[in-house]
DRENDO-1510 file (C-alpha; in Angstrom, 1 decimal, always signed):
<recs>
REC; n; res; u; v; w
REC; 1; UNK; +22.4; +3.6; +59.0 .
REC; 2; UNK; +23.0; +3.9; +55.3 .
REC; 3; UNK; +20.3; +2.7; +52.9 .
REC; 4; UNK; +20.3; +2.1; +49.2 .
REC; 5; UNK; +19.4; +5.1; +47.1 .
REC; 6; UNK; +16.3; +3.5; +45.6 .
REC; 7; UNK; +14.7; +2.8; +49.0 .
REC; 8; UNK; +13.9; +6.5; +49.4 .
REC; 9; UNK; +11.3; +7.5; +46.8 .
REC; 10; UNK; +11.7; +11.2; +47.7 .
REC; 11; UNK; +15.0; +11.1; +45.9 .
REC; 12; UNK; +13.4; +10.1; +42.6 .
REC; 13; UNK; +12.5; +13.3; +40.7 .
REC; 14; UNK; +8.8; +13.7; +40.1 .
REC; 15; UNK; +7.9; +11.3; +43.0 .
REC; 16; UNK; +4.9; +12.2; +45.1 .
REC; 17; UNK; +5.8; +14.8; +47.6 .
REC; 18; UNK; +9.2; +15.6; +46.1 .
REC; 19; UNK; +10.0; +19.3; +45.6 .
REC; 20; UNK; +9.3; +20.5; +42.1 .
REC; 21; UNK; +7.3; +17.3; +41.3 .
REC; 22; UNK; +4.5; +19.3; +39.5 .
REC; 23; UNK; +6.8; +20.9; +37.0 .
REC; 24; UNK; +9.2; +18.0; +36.4 .
REC; 25; UNK; +6.8; +15.1; +36.6 .
REC; 26; UNK; +6.1; +15.0; +32.9 .
REC; 27; UNK; +9.9; +14.7; +32.1 .
REC; 28; UNK; +10.2; +11.6; +34.3 .
REC; 29; UNK; +9.8; +8.2; +32.5 .
REC; 30; UNK; +6.6; +6.4; +33.3 .
REC; 31; UNK; +8.3; +3.4; +34.9 .
REC; 32; UNK; +10.3; +5.7; +37.3 .
REC; 33; UNK; +7.1; +7.4; +38.5 .
REC; 34; UNK; +5.4; +4.0; +38.9 .
REC; 35; UNK; +8.4; +2.8; +40.9 .
REC; 36; UNK; +8.4; +5.9; +43.1 .
REC; 37; UNK; +4.7; +5.3; +44.1 .
REC; 38; UNK; +5.6; +1.7; +45.1 .
REC; 39; UNK; +8.6; +2.9; +47.1 .
REC; 40; UNK; +6.5; +5.5; +48.8 .
REC; 41; UNK; +4.0; +2.9; +50.1 .
REC; 42; UNK; +6.9; +0.7; +51.3 .
REC; 43; UNK; +8.4; +3.7; +53.1 .
REC; 44; UNK; +5.2; +4.6; +54.8 .
REC; 45; UNK; +4.8; +1.1; +56.2 .
REC; 46; UNK; +8.5; +0.9; +57.1 .
REC; 47; UNK; +8.3; +4.2; +59.1 .
REC; 48; UNK; +5.2; +3.3; +61.1 .
REC; 49; UNK; +5.5; +3.9; +64.8 .
REC; 50; UNK; +5.4; +0.5; +66.3 .
REC; 51; UNK; +5.4; -0.2; +70.1 .
REC; 52; UNK; +6.1; -3.9; +69.6 .
REC; 53; UNK; +2.5; -5.0; +69.3 .
REC; 54; UNK; +2.1; -5.6; +65.5 .
REC; 55; UNK; -1.5; -6.7; +65.9 .
REC; 56; UNK; -2.4; -3.3; +67.3 .
REC; 57; UNK; -1.6; -1.6; +64.0 .
REC; 58; UNK; -4.1; -3.8; +62.1 .
REC; 59; UNK; -6.7; -3.5; +64.9 .
REC; 60; UNK; -6.4; +0.3; +64.7 .
REC; 61; UNK; -6.6; +0.2; +60.9 .
REC; 62; UNK; -9.7; -1.9; +61.1 .
REC; 63; UNK; -11.3; +0.6; +63.4 .
REC; 64; UNK; -10.5; +3.4; +61.0 .
REC; 65; UNK; -11.9; +1.5; +58.1 .
REC; 66; UNK; -15.2; +0.9; +60.0 .
REC; 67; UNK; -15.7; +4.7; +60.0 .
REC; 68; UNK; -14.6; +5.2; +56.4 .
REC; 69; UNK; -17.5; +5.5; +53.8 .
REC; 70; UNK; -15.0; +4.6; +51.1 .
REC; 71; UNK; -14.0; +1.4; +52.9 .
REC; 72; UNK; -17.7; +0.5; +53.6 .
REC; 73; UNK; -18.7; +1.1; +50.0 .
REC; 74; UNK; -15.8; -1.0; +48.7 .
REC; 75; UNK; -16.4; -3.8; +51.2 .
REC; 76; UNK; -20.1; -4.0; +50.2 .
REC; 77; UNK; -19.3; -4.2; +46.5 .
REC; 78; UNK; -16.6; -6.8; +47.0 .
REC; 79; UNK; -18.8; -8.9; +49.3 .
REC; 80; UNK; -21.7; -8.9; +46.8 .
REC; 81; UNK; -19.3; -9.8; +44.0 .
REC; 82; UNK; -17.7; -12.7; +46.0 .
REC; 83; UNK; -21.1; -14.1; +47.0 .
REC; 84; UNK; -22.5; -13.9; +43.5 .
REC; 85; UNK; -19.3; -15.6; +42.1 .
REC; 86; UNK; -19.2; -18.4; +44.7 .
REC; 87; UNK; -22.9; -19.2; +44.4 .
REC; 88; UNK; -23.3; -18.4; +40.7 .
REC; 89; UNK; -24.6; -22.0; +39.8 .
REC; 90; UNK; -27.4; -21.6; +42.3 .
REC; 91; UNK; -28.2; -18.0; +41.4 .
REC; 92; UNK; -28.2; -18.3; +37.6 .
REC; 93; UNK; -31.8; -19.4; +36.6 .
REC; 94; UNK; -30.7; -20.9; +33.2 .
REC; 95; UNK; -27.6; -22.4; +31.6 .
REC; 96; UNK; -25.3; -19.7; +30.2 .
REC; 97; UNK; -25.0; -21.6; +26.9 .
REC; 98; UNK; -28.7; -22.4; +26.4 .
REC; 99; UNK; -30.1; -20.9; +23.2 .
REC; 100; UNK; -33.7; -21.7; +24.1 .
REC; 101; UNK; -34.9; -18.3; +22.9 .
REC; 102; UNK; -32.9; -18.3; +19.7 .
REC; 103; UNK; -36.1; -18.0; +17.6 .
REC; 104; UNK; -37.0; -14.7; +19.2 .
REC; 105; UNK; -33.8; -12.9; +18.3 .
REC; 106; UNK; -32.9; -11.8; +14.8 .
REC; 107; UNK; -29.5; -9.9; +14.8 .
REC; 108; UNK; -29.5; -9.4; +11.0 .
REC; 109; UNK; -32.7; -7.4; +11.3 .
REC; 110; UNK; -31.6; -5.7; +14.6 .
REC; 111; UNK; -34.4; -7.4; +16.5 .
REC; 112; UNK; -33.4; -8.2; +20.1 .
REC; 113; UNK; -35.3; -9.0; +23.3 .
REC; 114; UNK; -34.9; -6.7; +26.2 .
REC; 115; UNK; -35.5; -7.2; +29.9 .
REC; 116; UNK; -38.7; -9.1; +30.8 .
REC; 117; UNK; -40.0; -11.4; +33.5 .
REC; 118; UNK; -38.3; -14.6; +32.5 .
REC; 119; UNK; -35.1; -12.8; +31.3 .
REC; 120; UNK; -34.2; -10.1; +33.7 .
REC; 121; UNK; -31.5; -8.6; +31.5 .
REC; 122; UNK; -32.9; -9.7; +28.2 .
REC; 123; UNK; -31.3; -12.0; +25.6 .
REC; 124; UNK; -28.0; -11.7; +23.7 .
REC; 125; UNK; -27.6; -12.1; +19.9 .
REC; 126; UNK; -27.8; -15.9; +20.1 .
REC; 127; UNK; -30.9; -16.0; +22.3 .
REC; 128; UNK; -29.0; -16.8; +25.6 .
REC; 129; UNK; -30.1; -15.3; +28.9 .
REC; 130; UNK; -27.9; -12.3; +29.8 .
REC; 131; UNK; -28.5; -12.5; +33.5 .
REC; 132; UNK; -27.3; -16.1; +33.7 .
REC; 133; UNK; -24.2; -15.3; +31.6 .
REC; 134; UNK; -23.4; -12.3; +33.8 .
REC; 135; UNK; -23.7; -14.3; +37.0 .
REC; 136; UNK; -21.5; -17.2; +35.7 .
REC; 137; UNK; -19.1; -14.7; +34.2 .
REC; 138; UNK; -18.5; -13.3; +37.8 .
REC; 139; UNK; -17.0; -16.7; +38.9 .
REC; 140; UNK; -14.6; -16.6; +36.0 .
REC; 141; UNK; -13.6; -13.1; +36.8 .
REC; 142; UNK; -13.0; -13.9; +40.5 .
REC; 143; UNK; -11.0; -17.0; +39.6 .
REC; 144; UNK; -8.7; -15.1; +37.2 .
REC; 145; UNK; -8.3; -12.2; +39.6 .
REC; 146; UNK; -7.4; -14.3; +42.6 .
REC; 147; UNK; -5.1; -16.8; +40.8 .
REC; 148; UNK; -3.3; -14.0; +38.9 .
REC; 149; UNK; -2.8; -12.0; +42.2 .
REC; 150; UNK; -1.4; -15.1; +43.9 .
REC; 151; UNK; +1.0; -15.7; +41.0 .
REC; 152; UNK; +2.3; -12.2; +41.2 .
REC; 153; UNK; +2.4; -12.2; +45.0 .
REC; 154; UNK; +4.4; -15.5; +45.2 .
REC; 155; UNK; +7.1; -14.8; +42.6 .
REC; 156; UNK; +7.2; -11.2; +43.5 .
REC; 157; UNK; +7.8; -12.1; +47.1 .
REC; 158; UNK; +10.6; -14.4; +46.2 .
REC; 159; UNK; +12.4; -11.8; +44.1 .
REC; 160; UNK; +11.7; -8.9; +46.4 .
REC; 161; UNK; +12.5; -10.9; +49.6 .
REC; 162; UNK; +15.8; -12.0; +48.0 .
REC; 163; UNK; +16.8; -8.5; +47.0 .
REC; 164; UNK; +15.7; -7.0; +50.3 .
REC; 165; UNK; +17.5; -9.5; +52.4 .
REC; 166; UNK; +20.7; -9.3; +50.3 .
REC; 167; UNK; +20.6; -5.5; +50.5 .
REC; 168; UNK; +20.2; -5.3; +54.2 .
REC; 169; UNK; +22.3; -8.2; +55.4 .
REC; 170; UNK; +24.4; -9.4; +52.5 .
REC; 171; UNK; +27.2; -6.9; +52.6 .
REC; 172; UNK; +29.0; -6.0; +49.4 .
REC; 173; UNK; +28.1; -9.3; +47.7 .
REC; 174; UNK; +24.5; -8.9; +48.7 .
REC; 175; UNK; +24.2; -5.4; +47.3 .
REC; 176; UNK; +25.5; -6.7; +44.0 .
REC; 177; UNK; +22.7; -9.4; +44.0 .
REC; 178; UNK; +20.2; -6.7; +44.9 .
REC; 179; UNK; +21.3; -4.6; +41.9 .
REC; 180; UNK; +21.0; -7.4; +39.5 .
REC; 181; UNK; +17.5; -8.4; +40.7 .
REC; 182; UNK; +16.3; -4.8; +40.7 .
REC; 183; UNK; +17.5; -4.0; +37.2 .
REC; 184; UNK; +15.4; -7.0; +36.0 .
REC; 185; UNK; +12.5; -5.6; +37.9 .
REC; 186; UNK; +13.0; -2.2; +36.5 .
REC; 187; UNK; +13.0; -3.6; +32.9 .
REC; 188; UNK; +9.6; -5.2; +33.7 .
REC; 189; UNK; +8.3; -2.0; +35.2 .
REC; 190; UNK; +9.3; -0.1; +32.1 .
REC; 191; UNK; +6.7; -2.1; +30.1 .
REC; 192; UNK; +3.1; -1.2; +30.7 .
REC; 193; UNK; +1.3; -3.9; +32.7 .
REC; 194; UNK; -1.3; -4.6; +30.0 .
REC; 195; UNK; +1.2; -4.7; +27.2 .
REC; 196; UNK; +3.3; -7.2; +29.2 .
REC; 197; UNK; +0.3; -9.4; +29.8 .
REC; 198; UNK; -0.7; -9.2; +26.1 .
REC; 199; UNK; +2.8; -10.2; +25.1 .
REC; 200; UNK; +2.9; -13.3; +27.4 .
REC; 201; UNK; -0.7; -14.3; +26.3 .
REC; 202; UNK; +0.1; -14.0; +22.6 .
REC; 203; UNK; +3.3; -16.1; +23.0 .
REC; 204; UNK; +1.6; -18.9; +25.0 .
REC; 205; UNK; -1.8; -19.0; +23.2 .
REC; 206; UNK; -5.4; -18.2; +24.3 .
REC; 207; UNK; -6.8; -20.1; +27.3 .
REC; 208; UNK; -8.0; -19.4; +30.8 .
REC; 209; UNK; -4.6; -20.6; +32.3 .
REC; 210; UNK; -2.8; -18.2; +29.9 .
REC; 211; UNK; -4.8; -15.2; +31.1 .
REC; 212; UNK; -4.1; -16.0; +34.8 .
REC; 213; UNK; -0.3; -16.6; +34.1 .
REC; 214; UNK; +0.0; -13.5; +31.9 .
REC; 215; UNK; -1.8; -11.2; +34.3 .
REC; 216; UNK; +0.2; -12.7; +37.2 .
REC; 217; UNK; +3.5; -12.2; +35.6 .
REC; 218; UNK; +2.6; -8.5; +34.9 .
REC; 219; UNK; +2.1; -8.0; +38.6 .
REC; 220; UNK; +5.4; -9.5; +39.7 .
REC; 221; UNK; +7.6; -6.3; +39.6 .
REC; 222; UNK; +5.1; -4.4; +41.7 .
REC; 223; UNK; +5.1; -6.9; +44.5 .
REC; 224; UNK; +8.9; -7.4; +44.3 .
REC; 225; UNK; +9.8; -3.8; +44.5 .
REC; 226; UNK; +7.3; -3.1; +47.2 .
REC; 227; UNK; +8.5; -6.0; +49.5 .
REC; 228; UNK; +12.2; -5.1; +48.8 .
REC; 229; UNK; +11.6; -1.4; +49.8 .
REC; 230; UNK; +9.7; -2.4; +53.0 .
REC; 231; UNK; +12.5; -4.8; +54.0 .
REC; 232; UNK; +15.1; -2.1; +53.5 .
REC; 233; UNK; +13.1; +0.2; +55.7 .
REC; 234; UNK; +12.7; -2.5; +58.4 .
REC; 235; UNK; +16.4; -3.3; +58.1 .
REC; 236; UNK; +17.3; +0.0; +59.9 .
REC; 237; UNK; +15.1; -0.7; +62.9 .
REC; 238; UNK; +16.4; -1.2; +66.4 .
REC; 239; UNK; +15.3; -4.8; +66.7 .
REC; 240; UNK; +17.4; -5.8; +63.6 .
REC; 241; UNK; +20.5; -4.1; +65.1 .
REC; 242; UNK; +19.8; -5.8; +68.4 .
REC; 243; UNK; +19.5; -9.2; +66.8 .
REC; 244; UNK; +22.7; -8.7; +64.9 .
REC; 245; UNK; +24.5; -7.6; +68.1 .
REC; 246; UNK; +23.3; -10.8; +69.8 .
REC; 247; UNK; +24.8; -12.9; +67.0 .
REC; 248; UNK; +21.5; -14.2; +65.5 .
REC; 249; UNK; +22.1; -15.8; +62.1 .
REC; 250; UNK; +21.4; -13.4; +59.2 .
REC; 251; UNK; +19.0; -15.9; +57.6 .
REC; 252; UNK; +16.9; -16.1; +60.7 .
REC; 253; UNK; +16.8; -12.3; +61.0 .
REC; 254; UNK; +15.6; -12.0; +57.5 .
REC; 255; UNK; +13.0; -14.8; +57.6 .
REC; 256; UNK; +11.6; -14.5; +61.2 .
REC; 257; UNK; +12.0; -10.7; +61.9 .
REC; 258; UNK; +12.4; -8.5; +58.8 .
REC; 259; UNK; +10.1; -10.4; +56.4 .
REC; 260; UNK; +7.0; -10.7; +58.6 .
REC; 261; UNK; +7.2; -7.0; +59.5 .
REC; 262; UNK; +7.5; -6.1; +55.9 .
REC; 263; UNK; +4.3; -7.8; +54.6 .
REC; 264; UNK; +1.9; -4.9; +55.4 .
REC; 265; UNK; +2.3; -3.0; +52.1 .
REC; 266; UNK; +2.3; -6.2; +50.2 .
REC; 267; UNK; -1.1; -7.1; +51.7 .
REC; 268; UNK; -2.4; -3.7; +50.8 .
REC; 269; UNK; -1.1; -4.0; +47.2 .
REC; 270; UNK; -2.8; -7.4; +46.9 .
REC; 271; UNK; -6.2; -5.8; +47.2 .
REC; 272; UNK; -5.3; -3.1; +44.6 .
REC; 273; UNK; -3.8; -5.7; +42.3 .
REC; 274; UNK; -7.1; -7.6; +42.2 .
REC; 275; UNK; -8.7; -4.6; +40.6 .
REC; 276; UNK; -5.9; -4.4; +38.0 .
REC; 277; UNK; -6.1; -8.1; +37.4 .
REC; 278; UNK; -9.8; -8.0; +36.7 .
REC; 279; UNK; -9.4; -5.2; +34.2 .
REC; 280; UNK; -6.4; -6.8; +32.5 .
REC; 281; UNK; -8.1; -10.2; +32.3 .
REC; 282; UNK; -11.2; -8.5; +30.7 .
REC; 283; UNK; -8.9; -6.7; +28.2 .
REC; 284; UNK; -7.2; -10.0; +27.2 .
REC; 285; UNK; -10.5; -11.7; +26.7 .
REC; 286; UNK; -11.8; -8.7; +24.7 .
REC; 287; UNK; -8.7; -9.1; +22.4 .
REC; 288; UNK; -9.4; -12.8; +21.9 .
REC; 289; UNK; -6.7; -14.1; +24.1 .
REC; 290; UNK; -9.0; -15.4; +26.9 .
REC; 291; UNK; -10.7; -18.7; +27.4 .
REC; 292; UNK; -12.0; -20.0; +24.0 .
REC; 293; UNK; -14.4; -22.4; +25.6 .
REC; 294; UNK; -17.9; -20.9; +25.0 .
REC; 295; UNK; -19.3; -22.9; +28.0 .
REC; 296; UNK; -17.5; -20.5; +30.4 .
REC; 297; UNK; -18.7; -16.9; +29.6 .
REC; 298; UNK; -16.3; -14.1; +30.5 .
REC; 299; UNK; -17.2; -10.4; +30.8 .
REC; 300; UNK; -14.4; -9.4; +28.4 .
REC; 301; UNK; -15.5; -11.9; +25.8 .
REC; 302; UNK; -19.2; -10.8; +26.2 .
REC; 303; UNK; -18.1; -7.2; +25.6 .
REC; 304; UNK; -16.2; -8.2; +22.5 .
REC; 305; UNK; -19.2; -10.0; +21.1 .
REC; 306; UNK; -21.5; -7.1; +21.8 .
REC; 307; UNK; -19.5; -4.5; +19.9 .
REC; 308; UNK; -21.1; -5.4; +16.6 .
REC; 309; UNK; -24.5; -4.5; +18.0 .
REC; 310; UNK; -23.7; -1.2; +19.8 .
REC; 311; UNK; -26.1; +0.8; +17.7 .
REC; 312; UNK; -29.1; -1.6; +17.9 .
REC; 313; UNK; -28.6; -3.3; +21.3 .
REC; 314; UNK; -26.2; -1.2; +23.4 .
REC; 315; UNK; -27.3; -3.0; +26.6 .
REC; 316; UNK; -25.4; -6.1; +25.5 .
REC; 317; UNK; -22.2; -4.2; +26.0 .
REC; 318; UNK; -23.4; -2.0; +29.0 .
REC; 319; UNK; -24.0; -5.0; +31.3 .
REC; 320; UNK; -20.5; -6.6; +31.1 .
REC; 321; UNK; -18.9; -3.2; +31.1 .
REC; 322; UNK; -20.7; -2.2; +34.3 .
REC; 323; UNK; -19.8; -5.5; +35.9 .
REC; 324; UNK; -16.1; -4.9; +35.2 .
REC; 325; UNK; -16.1; -1.2; +36.3 .
REC; 326; UNK; -18.1; -1.7; +39.5 .
REC; 327; UNK; -16.1; -4.8; +40.6 .
REC; 328; UNK; -12.7; -3.1; +39.9 .
REC; 329; UNK; -14.0; +0.0; +41.7 .
REC; 330; UNK; -15.0; -2.0; +44.8 .
REC; 331; UNK; -11.5; -3.6; +45.1 .
REC; 332; UNK; -9.9; -0.2; +44.5 .
REC; 333; UNK; -11.9; +1.6; +47.1 .
REC; 334; UNK; -11.2; -1.2; +49.7 .
REC; 335; UNK; -7.5; -1.2; +48.9 .
REC; 336; UNK; -7.2; +2.6; +49.1 .
REC; 337; UNK; -9.1; +2.7; +52.4 .
REC; 338; UNK; -6.8; +0.0; +53.8 .
REC; 339; UNK; -3.7; +1.9; +52.6 .
REC; 340; UNK; -4.9; +5.1; +54.2 .
REC; 341; UNK; -5.8; +3.3; +57.4 .
REC; 342; UNK; -2.2; +1.9; +57.7 .
REC; 343; UNK; -0.6; +5.3; +56.8 .
REC; 344; UNK; +1.2; +6.5; +59.9 .
REC; 345; UNK; +0.8; +10.1; +58.9 .
REC; 346; UNK; -3.0; +9.8; +59.1 .
REC; 347; UNK; -3.2; +7.9; +62.4 .
REC; 348; UNK; -3.8; +10.1; +65.4 .
</recs>
């Protein structure tokens, strides 16, 4: 069964596993290497050996993850982060905006208050409790990450599902639609994710909603290309050919057969995208494009405010930086473990 050229990442020079990838990889544009990695994940999921019991694949993946130290570590980090974020108003001992200890801090004289009994992480340059601000900031980080991922997932699924369905079942007209959609996706992939998010945020203006939309738009091409590649791989399976032979309508084949069986790599990517969204959101806040409301502390904004005091109070920057790094690491470890657990070449 013929497939579109871009559905096979091994044909892209410099893709993972391609002959001569080591020597030629530096000559391949960044967006093509990025697209090749996405296509590879879609190919792995599309080629999985399936005996007709889709739930068995996820059950086996869960069993593999239970024995994986990487998955356990990532799950523990993510669980702690989610619990802290959800129950942050109950965990934070003080208001994140209270300057009750302002008379104890003198930034102009480089006099700060470090960790102590009533302030576990010390005070910032305005006399606010750092522990309370870190805990409340976790909720803002989780909100931005989840909403941005949902935005990228929703619109990416629409574009990728349209392109994949047209490519598999649309004939000549469908392939033309697929080419138009994928050229738009390729143009978005050619721009680095953070640069695309900064561009959107700068055009709309600083706010929490802007950060979520900007980061979500930057994730759309990843989800779209991934779902499209998975649908093309599924389009060559026997059950699709059988449905076509029985005269099932193409729309029903795409929506009830191909699309549900192509969601595996998209679910994996959602976990990895959460890590990217957290980092990008922190970067936008650091650049002054985040939420301007001081009543809602963000780790990126805290990091930006602390850079003036790196020499005298480095802990003010260390705490939010560690929060961003550890949280992103947790989602990355969990996502990579899930990807490996679903990889048919690693299953025994």
